[in-house]
C-alpha positions, -999 to +999 in steps of 0.1 A: -047+266+219-062+288+187-096+282+175-088+295+144-082+261+126-115+251+138-135+280+129-116+280+094-132+245+087-172+261+091-184+266+055-205+296+068-172+315+075-152+304+044-153+342+030-136+357+062-103+376+063-076+366+089-084+396+108-121+384+108-110+349+124-089+365+152-120+387+160-142+359+162-118+334+180-115+360+206-152+356+219-158+317+208-158+292+235-149+257+228-175+230+242-179+195+242-214+176+247-216+140+252-236+115+231-276+123+237-268+154+256-293+185+250-274+216+233-306+234+232-344+229+233-371+244+210-387+276+217-354+289+238-337+320+228-311+315+206-278+330+221-248+310+201-235+299+171-227+264+173-201+249+147-198+210+147-164+201+147-164+163+149-195+142+150-231+146+140-259+165+158-295+154+155-325+181+152-352+166+168-389+179+167-413+176+191-445+170+168-472+185+194-456+216+185-470+217+148-502+204+155-494+166+153-516+142+178-503+110+166-466+108+171-458+109+208-420+108+208-397+133+193-386+131+155-355+136+142-356+161+111-324+167+102-288+154+112-260+177+110-224+169+105 
C-alpha cells in the first residue's frame, strides 16, 4: 500500500511535489500505537518524524525536568491530532 495519500494529509508537507512525496514514501514506515503506549521519551535523541493520521497524541512533561517540585505526575502540555 502506498503511503503517499497519508503523507499528503500532513500540513508540514503541503508544498511538496509528487516527486518529493515518492522519495519520502520510499523511506517511510507506517506504525500503529496503542492507547497510552509511549512513542518516545523526553531527553531522548529524536530520530524520526511522526505524522498522526488518525487519533490523538498527548505530549506529556515530567515537571521535575523544569524545576517544578510540587507536581509528582506527568502533565499533559499539548494534544496533537
